[in-house]
C-alpha positions as CSV (number, residue, x, y, z in Angstrom):
1,M,20.7,6.3,5.2
2,L,20.0,7.1,1.4
3,L,16.9,5.1,1.8
4,L,15.8,7.3,4.7
5,Y,16.4,10.5,2.9
6,I,14.5,9.2,-0.4
7,I,11.7,8.2,2.0
8,F,11.3,11.4,3.7
9,I,11.8,13.3,0.4
10,V,8.7,11.6,-0.9
11,Y,6.7,12.2,2.4
12,I,7.2,16.1,2.2
13,V,6.3,15.8,-1.7
14,A,3.1,13.8,-1.3
15,V,2.0,15.8,1.7
16,N,2.4,19.0,-0.5
17,F,0.7,17.4,-3.1
18,Y,-1.8,16.4,-0.7
19,A,-2.5,20.1,0.3
20,V,-2.6,21.4,-2.9
21,I,-5.5,18.9,-4.1
22,L,-7.3,19.6,-0.7
23,L,-7.3,23.4,-1.5
24,K,-8.6,23.0,-4.9
25,T,-11.3,20.9,-3.6
26,Q,-12.3,23.0,-1.0
27,R,-12.3,26.2,-3.5
28,D,-14.6,23.9,-5.7
29,E,-17.1,23.0,-3.2
30,S,-17.3,26.2,-1.7
31,C,-17.8,28.0,-5.2
32,G,-21.3,28.7,-4.5
33,D,-21.5,28.7,-1.0
34,E,-20.7,31.8,1.0
35,G,-21.8,29.6,4.2
36,K,-19.5,26.9,3.8
37,M,-16.2,29.2,3.6
38,N,-14.5,28.7,6.7
39,S,-15.5,24.7,6.8
40,G,-12.2,23.3,6.3
41,D,-9.4,25.6,8.2
42,G,-9.0,22.5,10.7
43,K,-7.7,20.1,7.6
44,L,-5.8,22.8,6.1
45,I,-3.9,23.6,9.4
46,L,-3.2,19.9,9.8
47,T,-1.9,19.5,6.7
48,A,0.4,22.5,7.1
49,I,1.8,21.3,10.2
50,L,2.4,17.7,8.7
51,G,4.6,19.3,6.0
52,G,2.3,21.1,3.4
53,A,2.5,24.4,4.4
54,I,4.2,25.7,1.5
55,G,2.1,23.8,-0.9
56,I,-1.1,25.5,0.8
57,Y,0.4,28.8,0.7
58,V,1.4,28.8,-2.8
59,T,-1.8,27.3,-3.9
60,M,-3.6,29.8,-2.3
61,F,-2.0,32.6,-4.5
62,I,-2.2,30.4,-7.5
63,L,-6.2,29.9,-7.1
64,R,-6.7,33.5,-5.8
65,Y,-8.6,31.3,-2.8
66,R,-8.8,32.4,0.9
67,L,-6.7,35.2,0.6
68,K,-8.8,37.3,2.7
69,N,-8.5,34.9,5.7
70,L,-6.4,36.3,8.1
71,L,-5.9,33.3,10.1
72,L,-4.3,31.1,7.1
73,M,-2.4,34.3,5.7
74,V,-0.6,34.6,8.9
75,L,-0.1,31.1,10.1
76,M,0.7,29.4,6.8
77,P,4.0,31.2,6.5
78,V,4.8,30.9,10.0
79,I,4.4,26.8,9.6
80,G,6.0,26.9,6.6
81,V,9.4,28.3,8.2
82,L,8.8,26.0,11.1
83,N,8.7,23.1,8.2
84,I,11.9,24.4,6.4
85,Y,13.7,24.6,9.6
86,L,12.8,21.1,10.9
87,I,13.4,19.7,7.3
88,I,16.9,21.4,7.1
89,T,17.6,20.1,10.9
90,A,16.8,16.6,9.9
91,F,18.6,16.5,6.7
92,R,21.8,18.3,8.7
93,S,21.6,15.8,11.6
94,G,21.3,12.5,9.3
95,F,18.1,12.0,11.1
96,T,19.8,11.2,14.2
97,F,17.8,13.3,16.9
98,F,19.3,12.6,20.5
99,I,18.0,14.1,23.7
100,V,21.2,15.9,25.4
């Protein structure tokens, strides 16, 4: 059971690290191009759903990038709260999800 907890924690850390790198890469690529501003929203939303919403949201403020994008500014905290709820539920239940 301990190995399952460790694997899950490593997964969450890896997804958040990927989210930070993805957002930094998008900022570097679109630094001069104003037309490519919304080109990577799908990747960011998918990464957020997979568990990287908190990493994306914090990195947006650290890099001061995409703060005017209303979709990301509303969606990231909502998905982040959902991620935290599912993580807490998974740890409390011991990763035993049964349909009752």
